[in-house]
N, C-alpha and C positions, 0 to 999 in steps of 0.2 A: 473522503470524497473531495476532491479539489474542480471545482467547477471551471475554473481558469485554464489548469493544467500549467501553471507558471509558479507553484509552491511545492515542487517535487519533494526536496529534501525537508521541510517543515513538515509536511504531511506524513511523509514515510516516518520520521522520528516520532510523529506523535502515534501512529499504529505501532511501531515497535515498541515504545513505552508501555501501551496498554498489553502488548503481549508479553513484555518482560516481567509485569506485575504477576502474571501467572507462573513463573519461575522464581518470583522473588529476587531477580537479578537488575542489574543496570541495563539500560537497552543499548548503551555502546558495547556491550559485552556479548550480545547476542550474535549467533552465527548465521547464516543463511544457509540452508540445507540440513544443518544439526539441529537447532532450536525451532526453525521455523522454515515454512514455505511460503513465497508470496507471488501474486501477480498483479499486473499492473494493465486495468482494461480501460478502453474509451468508454465515455460515460457523456450522455446527453443530459444534462440536468432539466430541460425542459419538458421531455418525455420520460425521463427516469429509465431509460433504456441503455443498454450497453452493446455495442457492435463487435466485441470481443476483445482478444488481447490487444495492446497498443504496439505498434512496431517502431514507430519513431516518437519523439517526445517534440517533434517541430509541428505537428500540424493544427496547432490552435485548439483542439477539443478538451473536453474536460477529461479527469482521469479518476478512476475509482481503485483505492487500494485495497486488495484481499491479503490477509495475512492467517495463516493456518498455522497454529501452534503445534509442534508436534510432542507427543508424549514423552516425558522426561522421566 
C-alpha cells in the first residue's frame, strides 16, 4: 500500500520481491502475465476503502498494489 501514490516503483518492487520468494527467483526476473498478475487500485487510507482500478497515476490518491502469483 502506498498512501501517497508517489512511490510507485519502490512499492511495486517490494511487492514483486515478496512474490519472487515463492518461486525462489530474483524479482527482476519475474515476468508479468507469466509468473504473476497485478492490479493497481485507488486506495483511501483514511477509510480503508478502494474505489476500484486506477486509471491514471496523476490523481494524487493512494494506491493499493495487488499481486497474484501464478502456479508454477
